[in-house]
PDB file with one MODEL, atoms N, CA, C and O in Angstrom:
MODEL        1
ATOM      1  N   MET A   1     -11.775  41.247   7.050  1.00  0.00           N
ATOM      2  CA  MET A   1     -12.414  40.189   6.285  1.00  0.00           C
ATOM      3  C   MET A   1     -11.817  40.151   4.881  1.00  0.00           C
ATOM      4  O   MET A   1     -11.644  41.179   4.226  1.00  0.00           O
ATOM      5  N   LYS A   2     -11.514  38.958   4.452  1.00  0.00           N
ATOM      6  CA  LYS A   2     -10.946  38.799   3.117  1.00  0.00           C
ATOM      7  C   LYS A   2     -12.026  39.025   2.066  1.00  0.00           C
ATOM      8  O   LYS A   2     -13.209  38.773   2.298  1.00  0.00           O
ATOM      9  N   ASN A   3     -11.597  39.497   0.926  1.00  0.00           N
ATOM     10  CA  ASN A   3     -12.501  39.704  -0.185  1.00  0.00           C
ATOM     11  C   ASN A   3     -12.369  38.530  -1.148  1.00  0.00           C
ATOM     12  O   ASN A   3     -11.767  38.658  -2.214  1.00  0.00           O
ATOM     13  N   GLU A   4     -12.945  37.366  -0.761  1.00  0.00           N
ATOM     14  CA  GLU A   4     -12.869  36.164  -1.575  1.00  0.00           C
ATOM     15  C   GLU A   4     -14.162  35.993  -2.355  1.00  0.00           C
ATOM     16  O   GLU A   4     -15.244  36.352  -1.890  1.00  0.00           O
ATOM     17  N   SER A   5     -14.025  35.443  -3.538  1.00  0.00           N
ATOM     18  CA  SER A   5     -15.223  35.175  -4.331  1.00  0.00           C
ATOM     19  C   SER A   5     -15.971  33.993  -3.740  1.00  0.00           C
ATOM     20  O   SER A   5     -15.415  33.218  -2.962  1.00  0.00           O
ATOM     21  N   THR A   6     -17.213  33.864  -4.110  1.00  0.00           N
ATOM     22  CA  THR A   6     -18.028  32.750  -3.645  1.00  0.00           C
ATOM     23  C   THR A   6     -17.421  31.421  -4.064  1.00  0.00           C
ATOM     24  O   THR A   6     -17.449  30.460  -3.296  1.00  0.00           O
ATOM     25  N   LEU A   7     -16.867  31.354  -5.284  1.00  0.00           N
ATOM     26  CA  LEU A   7     -16.252  30.118  -5.751  1.00  0.00           C
ATOM     27  C   LEU A   7     -15.049  29.745  -4.901  1.00  0.00           C
ATOM     28  O   LEU A   7     -14.870  28.572  -4.574  1.00  0.00           O
ATOM     29  N   GLU A   8     -14.236  30.698  -4.542  1.00  0.00           N
ATOM     30  CA  GLU A   8     -13.072  30.414  -3.706  1.00  0.00           C
ATOM     31  C   GLU A   8     -13.513  29.929  -2.340  1.00  0.00           C
ATOM     32  O   GLU A   8     -12.892  29.028  -1.778  1.00  0.00           O
ATOM     33  N   GLN A   9     -14.562  30.501  -1.800  1.00  0.00           N
ATOM     34  CA  GLN A   9     -15.056  30.098  -0.494  1.00  0.00           C
ATOM     35  C   GLN A   9     -15.648  28.696  -0.541  1.00  0.00           C
ATOM     36  O   GLN A   9     -15.567  27.953   0.438  1.00  0.00           O
ATOM     37  N   ALA A  10     -16.236  28.335  -1.660  1.00  0.00           N
ATOM     38  CA  ALA A  10     -16.913  27.050  -1.780  1.00  0.00           C
ATOM     39  C   ALA A  10     -15.986  25.926  -2.252  1.00  0.00           C
ATOM     40  O   ALA A  10     -16.408  24.770  -2.292  1.00  0.00           O
ATOM     41  N   ALA A  11     -14.753  26.229  -2.606  1.00  0.00           N
ATOM     42  CA  ALA A  11     -13.846  25.214  -3.125  1.00  0.00           C
ATOM     43  C   ALA A  11     -13.628  24.114  -2.091  1.00  0.00           C
ATOM     44  O   ALA A  11     -13.415  24.385  -0.909  1.00  0.00           O
ATOM     45  N   LEU A  12     -13.686  22.874  -2.558  1.00  0.00           N
ATOM     46  CA  LEU A  12     -13.486  21.721  -1.691  1.00  0.00           C
ATOM     47  C   LEU A  12     -12.115  21.126  -1.940  1.00  0.00           C
ATOM     48  O   LEU A  12     -11.581  21.201  -3.047  1.00  0.00           O
ATOM     49  N   SER A  13     -11.555  20.537  -0.904  1.00  0.00           N
ATOM     50  CA  SER A  13     -10.324  19.776  -1.092  1.00  0.00           C
ATOM     51  C   SER A  13     -10.692  18.499  -1.860  1.00  0.00           C
ATOM     52  O   SER A  13     -11.867  18.135  -1.916  1.00  0.00           O
ATOM     53  N   PRO A  14      -9.711  17.824  -2.445  1.00  0.00           N
ATOM     54  CA  PRO A  14     -10.031  16.570  -3.139  1.00  0.00           C
ATOM     55  C   PRO A  14     -10.732  15.562  -2.227  1.00  0.00           C
ATOM     56  O   PRO A  14     -11.671  14.887  -2.649  1.00  0.00           O
ATOM     57  N   GLU A  15     -10.283  15.464  -0.996  1.00  0.00           N
ATOM     58  CA  GLU A  15     -10.900  14.532  -0.051  1.00  0.00           C
ATOM     59  C   GLU A  15     -12.349  14.907   0.233  1.00  0.00           C
ATOM     60  O   GLU A  15     -13.218  14.038   0.294  1.00  0.00           O
ATOM     61  N   GLN A  16     -12.610  16.209   0.408  1.00  0.00           N
ATOM     62  CA  GLN A  16     -13.971  16.666   0.650  1.00  0.00           C
ATOM     63  C   GLN A  16     -14.855  16.411  -0.568  1.00  0.00           C
ATOM     64  O   GLN A  16     -16.011  16.012  -0.428  1.00  0.00           O
ATOM     65  N   ALA A  17     -14.316  16.639  -1.748  1.00  0.00           N
ATOM     66  CA  ALA A  17     -15.083  16.412  -2.973  1.00  0.00           C
ATOM     67  C   ALA A  17     -15.468  14.942  -3.115  1.00  0.00           C
ATOM     68  O   ALA A  17     -16.592  14.627  -3.507  1.00  0.00           O
ATOM     69  N   VAL A  18     -14.544  14.050  -2.799  1.00  0.00           N
ATOM     70  CA  VAL A  18     -14.829  12.615  -2.880  1.00  0.00           C
ATOM     71  C   VAL A  18     -15.873  12.223  -1.840  1.00  0.00           C
ATOM     72  O   VAL A  18     -16.801  11.475  -2.145  1.00  0.00           O
ATOM     73  N   ARG A  19     -15.729  12.722  -0.614  1.00  0.00           N
ATOM     74  CA  ARG A  19     -16.736  12.428   0.425  1.00  0.00           C
ATOM     75  C   ARG A  19     -18.110  12.922  -0.002  1.00  0.00           C
ATOM     76  O   ARG A  19     -19.115  12.251   0.227  1.00  0.00           O
ATOM     77  N   HIS A  20     -18.152  14.091  -0.621  1.00  0.00           N
ATOM     78  CA  HIS A  20     -19.411  14.650  -1.113  1.00  0.00           C
ATOM     79  C   HIS A  20     -20.006  13.743  -2.197  1.00  0.00           C
ATOM     80  O   HIS A  20     -21.203  13.454  -2.175  1.00  0.00           O
ATOM     81  N   ALA A  21     -19.182  13.300  -3.133  1.00  0.00           N
ATOM     82  CA  ALA A  21     -19.653  12.432  -4.212  1.00  0.00           C
ATOM     83  C   ALA A  21     -20.158  11.098  -3.662  1.00  0.00           C
ATOM     84  O   ALA A  21     -21.197  10.600  -4.098  1.00  0.00           O
ATOM     85  N   VAL A  22     -19.437  10.524  -2.717  1.00  0.00           N
ATOM     86  CA  VAL A  22     -19.841   9.252  -2.116  1.00  0.00           C
ATOM     87  C   VAL A  22     -21.154   9.434  -1.345  1.00  0.00           C
ATOM     88  O   VAL A  22     -22.036   8.577  -1.404  1.00  0.00           O
ATOM     89  N   GLY A  23     -21.276  10.537  -0.633  1.00  0.00           N
ATOM     90  CA  GLY A  23     -22.519  10.826   0.090  1.00  0.00           C
ATOM     91  C   GLY A  23     -23.687  11.011  -0.851  1.00  0.00           C
ATOM     92  O   GLY A  23     -24.785  10.527  -0.578  1.00  0.00           O
ATOM     93  N   SER A  24     -23.471  11.702  -1.954  1.00  0.00           N
ATOM     94  CA  SER A  24     -24.531  11.892  -2.943  1.00  0.00           C
ATOM     95  C   SER A  24     -24.966  10.557  -3.539  1.00  0.00           C
ATOM     96  O   SER A  24     -26.157  10.317  -3.737  1.00  0.00           O
ATOM     97  N   ALA A  25     -23.997   9.693  -3.822  1.00  0.00           N
ATOM     98  CA  ALA A  25     -24.310   8.373  -4.356  1.00  0.00           C
ATOM     99  C   ALA A  25     -25.133   7.572  -3.343  1.00  0.00           C
ATOM    100  O   ALA A  25     -26.085   6.886  -3.714  1.00  0.00           O
ATOM    101  N   ALA A  26     -24.763   7.664  -2.071  1.00  0.00           N
ATOM    102  CA  ALA A  26     -25.501   6.949  -1.024  1.00  0.00           C
ATOM    103  C   ALA A  26     -26.940   7.437  -0.941  1.00  0.00           C
ATOM    104  O   ALA A  26     -27.858   6.640  -0.746  1.00  0.00           O
ATOM    105  N   LEU A  27     -27.138   8.739  -1.086  1.00  0.00           N
ATOM    106  CA  LEU A  27     -28.497   9.284  -1.066  1.00  0.00           C
ATOM    107  C   LEU A  27     -29.331   8.754  -2.231  1.00  0.00           C
ATOM    108  O   LEU A  27     -30.556   8.672  -2.137  1.00  0.00           O
ATOM    109  N   GLU A  28     -28.669   8.398  -3.320  1.00  0.00           N
ATOM    110  CA  GLU A  28     -29.346   7.853  -4.491  1.00  0.00           C
ATOM    111  C   GLU A  28     -29.499   6.332  -4.405  1.00  0.00           C
ATOM    112  O   GLU A  28     -30.031   5.699  -5.317  1.00  0.00           O
ATOM    113  N   GLY A  29     -29.025   5.754  -3.297  1.00  0.00           N
ATOM    114  CA  GLY A  29     -29.164   4.317  -3.099  1.00  0.00           C
ATOM    115  C   GLY A  29     -28.023   3.488  -3.641  1.00  0.00           C
ATOM    116  O   GLY A  29     -28.130   2.263  -3.709  1.00  0.00           O
ATOM    117  N   LEU A  30     -26.937   4.123  -4.027  1.00  0.00           N
ATOM    118  CA  LEU A  30     -25.781   3.406  -4.571  1.00  0.00           C
ATOM    119  C   LEU A  30     -24.751   3.154  -3.481  1.00  0.00           C
ATOM    120  O   LEU A  30     -24.657   3.911  -2.515  1.00  0.00           O
ATOM    121  N   THR A  31     -23.994   2.103  -3.641  1.00  0.00           N
ATOM    122  CA  THR A  31     -22.898   1.800  -2.730  1.00  0.00           C
ATOM    123  C   THR A  31     -21.589   1.948  -3.497  1.00  0.00           C
ATOM    124  O   THR A  31     -21.413   1.349  -4.558  1.00  0.00           O
ATOM    125  N   ILE A  32     -20.692   2.731  -2.967  1.00  0.00           N
ATOM    126  CA  ILE A  32     -19.379   2.943  -3.588  1.00  0.00           C
ATOM    127  C   ILE A  32     -18.373   2.053  -2.878  1.00  0.00           C
ATOM    128  O   ILE A  32     -18.233   2.108  -1.656  1.00  0.00           O
ATOM    129  N   THR A  33     -17.677   1.234  -3.649  1.00  0.00           N
ATOM    130  CA  THR A  33     -16.670   0.352  -3.060  1.00  0.00           C
ATOM    131  C   THR A  33     -15.447   1.169  -2.640  1.00  0.00           C
ATOM    132  O   THR A  33     -15.200   2.253  -3.170  1.00  0.00           O
ATOM    133  N   PRO A  34     -14.692   0.639  -1.687  1.00  0.00           N
ATOM    134  CA  PRO A  34     -13.451   1.331  -1.308  1.00  0.00           C
ATOM    135  C   PRO A  34     -12.493   1.508  -2.485  1.00  0.00           C
ATOM    136  O   PRO A  34     -11.776   2.505  -2.561  1.00  0.00           O
ATOM    137  N   GLU A  35     -12.484   0.537  -3.403  1.00  0.00           N
ATOM    138  CA  GLU A  35     -11.616   0.627  -4.578  1.00  0.00           C
ATOM    139  C   GLU A  35     -12.045   1.787  -5.481  1.00  0.00           C
ATOM    140  O   GLU A  35     -11.208   2.538  -5.981  1.00  0.00           O
ATOM    141  N   PHE A  36     -13.354   1.921  -5.682  1.00  0.00           N
ATOM    142  CA  PHE A  36     -13.847   3.005  -6.524  1.00  0.00           C
ATOM    143  C   PHE A  36     -13.614   4.353  -5.855  1.00  0.00           C
ATOM    144  O   PHE A  36     -13.286   5.336  -6.520  1.00  0.00           O
ATOM    145  N   GLU A  37     -13.784   4.393  -4.541  1.00  0.00           N
ATOM    146  CA  GLU A  37     -13.515   5.632  -3.815  1.00  0.00           C
ATOM    147  C   GLU A  37     -12.041   6.021  -3.948  1.00  0.00           C
ATOM    148  O   GLU A  37     -11.716   7.202  -4.075  1.00  0.00           O
ATOM    149  N   ALA A  38     -11.162   5.036  -3.919  1.00  0.00           N
ATOM    150  CA  ALA A  38      -9.726   5.304  -4.106  1.00  0.00           C
ATOM    151  C   ALA A  38      -9.453   5.836  -5.506  1.00  0.00           C
ATOM    152  O   ALA A  38      -8.612   6.717  -5.687  1.00  0.00           O
ATOM    153  N   THR A  39     -10.167   5.300  -6.500  1.00  0.00           N
ATOM    154  CA  THR A  39     -10.022   5.801  -7.874  1.00  0.00           C
ATOM    155  C   THR A  39     -10.481   7.246  -7.957  1.00  0.00           C
ATOM    156  O   THR A  39      -9.812   8.080  -8.566  1.00  0.00           O
ATOM    157  N   LEU A  40     -11.629   7.545  -7.343  1.00  0.00           N
ATOM    158  CA  LEU A  40     -12.126   8.924  -7.322  1.00  0.00           C
ATOM    159  C   LEU A  40     -11.100   9.865  -6.703  1.00  0.00           C
ATOM    160  O   LEU A  40     -10.839  10.946  -7.230  1.00  0.00           O
ATOM    161  N   LEU A  41     -10.522   9.447  -5.587  1.00  0.00           N
ATOM    162  CA  LEU A  41      -9.542  10.294  -4.909  1.00  0.00           C
ATOM    163  C   LEU A  41      -8.293  10.480  -5.764  1.00  0.00           C
ATOM    164  O   LEU A  41      -7.739  11.578  -5.823  1.00  0.00           O
ATOM    165  N   ALA A  42      -7.851   9.420  -6.421  1.00  0.00           N
ATOM    166  CA  ALA A  42      -6.661   9.518  -7.286  1.00  0.00           C
ATOM    167  C   ALA A  42      -6.906  10.493  -8.430  1.00  0.00           C
ATOM    168  O   ALA A  42      -6.012  11.256  -8.796  1.00  0.00           O
ATOM    169  N   VAL A  43      -8.098  10.473  -8.993  1.00  0.00           N
ATOM    170  CA  VAL A  43      -8.435  11.415 -10.059  1.00  0.00           C
ATOM    171  C   VAL A  43      -8.531  12.833  -9.491  1.00  0.00           C
ATOM    172  O   VAL A  43      -8.028  13.783 -10.090  1.00  0.00           O
ATOM    173  N   ALA A  44      -9.177  12.965  -8.335  1.00  0.00           N
ATOM    174  CA  ALA A  44      -9.370  14.293  -7.730  1.00  0.00           C
ATOM    175  C   ALA A  44      -8.044  14.953  -7.348  1.00  0.00           C
ATOM    176  O   ALA A  44      -7.923  16.177  -7.393  1.00  0.00           O
ATOM    177  N   THR A  45      -7.064  14.151  -6.977  1.00  0.00           N
ATOM    178  CA  THR A  45      -5.761  14.704  -6.587  1.00  0.00           C
ATOM    179  C   THR A  45      -4.806  14.842  -7.761  1.00  0.00           C
ATOM    180  O   THR A  45      -3.712  15.388  -7.616  1.00  0.00           O
ATOM    181  N   GLY A  46      -5.218  14.345  -8.929  1.00  0.00           N
ATOM    182  CA  GLY A  46      -4.353  14.438 -10.103  1.00  0.00           C
ATOM    183  C   GLY A  46      -3.371  13.302 -10.243  1.00  0.00           C
ATOM    184  O   GLY A  46      -2.525  13.323 -11.137  1.00  0.00           O
ATOM    185  N   GLU A  47      -3.466  12.297  -9.369  1.00  0.00           N
ATOM    186  CA  GLU A  47      -2.572  11.150  -9.453  1.00  0.00           C
ATOM    187  C   GLU A  47      -2.905  10.248 -10.637  1.00  0.00           C
ATOM    188  O   GLU A  47      -2.045   9.534 -11.152  1.00  0.00           O
ATOM    189  N   ARG A  48      -4.176  10.291 -11.062  1.00  0.00           N
ATOM    190  CA  ARG A  48      -4.626   9.493 -12.202  1.00  0.00           C
ATOM    191  C   ARG A  48      -5.288  10.394 -13.211  1.00  0.00           C
ATOM    192  O   ARG A  48      -5.910  11.397 -12.864  1.00  0.00           O
ATOM    193  N   ASP A  49      -5.146  10.025 -14.457  1.00  0.00           N
ATOM    194  CA  ASP A  49      -5.803  10.729 -15.541  1.00  0.00           C
ATOM    195  C   ASP A  49      -7.259  10.283 -15.595  1.00  0.00           C
ATOM    196  O   ASP A  49      -7.547   9.088 -15.534  1.00  0.00           O
ATOM    197  N   VAL A  50      -8.167  11.231 -15.710  1.00  0.00           N
ATOM    198  CA  VAL A  50      -9.597  10.905 -15.696  1.00  0.00           C
ATOM    199  C   VAL A  50      -9.969   9.983 -16.849  1.00  0.00           C
ATOM    200  O   VAL A  50     -10.759   9.058 -16.658  1.00  0.00           O
ATOM    201  N   ASP A  51      -9.425  10.208 -18.039  1.00  0.00           N
ATOM    202  CA  ASP A  51      -9.756   9.360 -19.186  1.00  0.00           C
ATOM    203  C   ASP A  51      -9.315   7.915 -18.958  1.00  0.00           C
ATOM    204  O   ASP A  51     -10.037   6.985 -19.317  1.00  0.00           O
ATOM    205  N   ASP A  52      -8.141   7.719 -18.367  1.00  0.00           N
ATOM    206  CA  ASP A  52      -7.669   6.370 -18.065  1.00  0.00           C
ATOM    207  C   ASP A  52      -8.558   5.693 -17.029  1.00  0.00           C
ATOM    208  O   ASP A  52      -8.879   4.511 -17.150  1.00  0.00           O
ATOM    209  N   ALA A  53      -8.952   6.451 -16.011  1.00  0.00           N
ATOM    210  CA  ALA A  53      -9.813   5.896 -14.964  1.00  0.00           C
ATOM    211  C   ALA A  53     -11.169   5.504 -15.541  1.00  0.00           C
ATOM    212  O   ALA A  53     -11.697   4.441 -15.213  1.00  0.00           O
ATOM    213  N   VAL A  54     -11.732   6.344 -16.388  1.00  0.00           N
ATOM    214  CA  VAL A  54     -13.032   6.041 -17.000  1.00  0.00           C
ATOM    215  C   VAL A  54     -12.917   4.806 -17.889  1.00  0.00           C
ATOM    216  O   VAL A  54     -13.798   3.946 -17.865  1.00  0.00           O
ATOM    217  N   ALA A  55     -11.865   4.709 -18.658  1.00  0.00           N
ATOM    218  CA  ALA A  55     -11.660   3.549 -19.532  1.00  0.00           C
ATOM    219  C   ALA A  55     -11.557   2.270 -18.700  1.00  0.00           C
ATOM    220  O   ALA A  55     -12.128   1.244 -19.068  1.00  0.00           O
ATOM    221  N   GLU A  56     -10.841   2.326 -17.593  1.00  0.00           N
ATOM    222  CA  GLU A  56     -10.701   1.162 -16.720  1.00  0.00           C
ATOM    223  C   GLU A  56     -12.052   0.757 -16.127  1.00  0.00           C
ATOM    224  O   GLU A  56     -12.382  -0.428 -16.084  1.00  0.00           O
ATOM    225  N   ILE A  57     -12.822   1.730 -15.676  1.00  0.00           N
ATOM    226  CA  ILE A  57     -14.131   1.456 -15.085  1.00  0.00           C
ATOM    227  C   ILE A  57     -15.070   0.858 -16.128  1.00  0.00           C
ATOM    228  O   ILE A  57     -15.799  -0.090 -15.835  1.00  0.00           O
ATOM    229  N   LYS A  58     -15.057   1.406 -17.342  1.00  0.00           N
ATOM    230  CA  LYS A  58     -15.897   0.866 -18.415  1.00  0.00           C
ATOM    231  C   LYS A  58     -15.509  -0.582 -18.731  1.00  0.00           C
ATOM    232  O   LYS A  58     -16.379  -1.431 -18.926  1.00  0.00           O
ATOM    233  N   ALA A  59     -14.227  -0.855 -18.780  1.00  0.00           N
ATOM    234  CA  ALA A  59     -13.752  -2.216 -19.068  1.00  0.00           C
ATOM    235  C   ALA A  59     -14.183  -3.186 -17.973  1.00  0.00           C
ATOM    236  O   ALA A  59     -14.602  -4.305 -18.269  1.00  0.00           O
ATOM    237  N   GLU A  60     -14.087  -2.769 -16.715  1.00  0.00           N
ATOM    238  CA  GLU A  60     -14.516  -3.620 -15.610  1.00  0.00           C
ATOM    239  C   GLU A  60     -16.019  -3.875 -15.686  1.00  0.00           C
ATOM    240  O   GLU A  60     -16.471  -4.998 -15.466  1.00  0.00           O
ATOM    241  N   PHE A  61     -16.785  -2.843 -15.995  1.00  0.00           N
ATOM    242  CA  PHE A  61     -18.235  -2.966 -16.105  1.00  0.00           C
ATOM    243  C   PHE A  61     -18.606  -3.894 -17.252  1.00  0.00           C
ATOM    244  O   PHE A  61     -19.492  -4.736 -17.105  1.00  0.00           O
ATOM    245  N   ALA A  62     -17.942  -3.748 -18.385  1.00  0.00           N
ATOM    246  CA  ALA A  62     -18.205  -4.602 -19.550  1.00  0.00           C
ATOM    247  C   ALA A  62     -17.876  -6.055 -19.225  1.00  0.00           C
ATOM    248  O   ALA A  62     -18.598  -6.963 -19.639  1.00  0.00           O
ATOM    249  N   ALA A  63     -16.797  -6.279 -18.491  1.00  0.00           N
ATOM    250  CA  ALA A  63     -16.419  -7.643 -18.120  1.00  0.00           C
ATOM    251  C   ALA A  63     -17.471  -8.272 -17.214  1.00  0.00           C
ATOM    252  O   ALA A  63     -17.753  -9.465 -17.325  1.00  0.00           O
ATOM    253  N   CYS A  64     -18.051  -7.478 -16.322  1.00  0.00           N
ATOM    254  CA  CYS A  64     -19.112  -7.978 -15.441  1.00  0.00           C
ATOM    255  C   CYS A  64     -20.363  -8.310 -16.218  1.00  0.00           C
ATOM    256  O   CYS A  64     -21.041  -9.294 -15.921  1.00  0.00           O
ATOM    257  N   GLU A  65     -20.676  -7.499 -17.210  1.00  0.00           N
ATOM    258  CA  GLU A  65     -21.887  -7.723 -18.015  1.00  0.00           C
ATOM    259  C   GLU A  65     -21.768  -8.967 -18.876  1.00  0.00           C
ATOM    260  O   GLU A  65     -22.762  -9.652 -19.119  1.00  0.00           O
ATOM    261  N   SER A  66     -20.565  -9.265 -19.336  1.00  0.00           N
ATOM    262  CA  SER A  66     -20.381 -10.415 -20.232  1.00  0.00           C
ATOM    263  C   SER A  66     -20.213 -11.724 -19.469  1.00  0.00           C
ATOM    264  O   SER A  66     -20.196 -12.795 -20.076  1.00  0.00           O
ATOM    265  N   SER A  67     -20.091 -11.652 -18.164  1.00  0.00           N
ATOM    266  CA  SER A  67     -19.922 -12.875 -17.357  1.00  0.00           C
ATOM    267  C   SER A  67     -21.221 -13.602 -17.157  1.00  0.00           C
ATOM    268  O   SER A  67     -21.251 -14.645 -16.504  1.00  0.00           O
TER     269      SER A  67
ENDMDL
END
């Protein structure tokens, strides 16, 4: 048996982390669009910078509010 820490055993892949986040959102009554899920995955895999993704999401939200 390997001597792994609890954190190492509990580590999720980026895909698993995104599925977990989407599932948690669904339990709270939220619907995650495929586009937003793709953004989450891009951030989780390091393809996108989190600050850039947050700025883009805020801008989209602000545009919806002002419409």
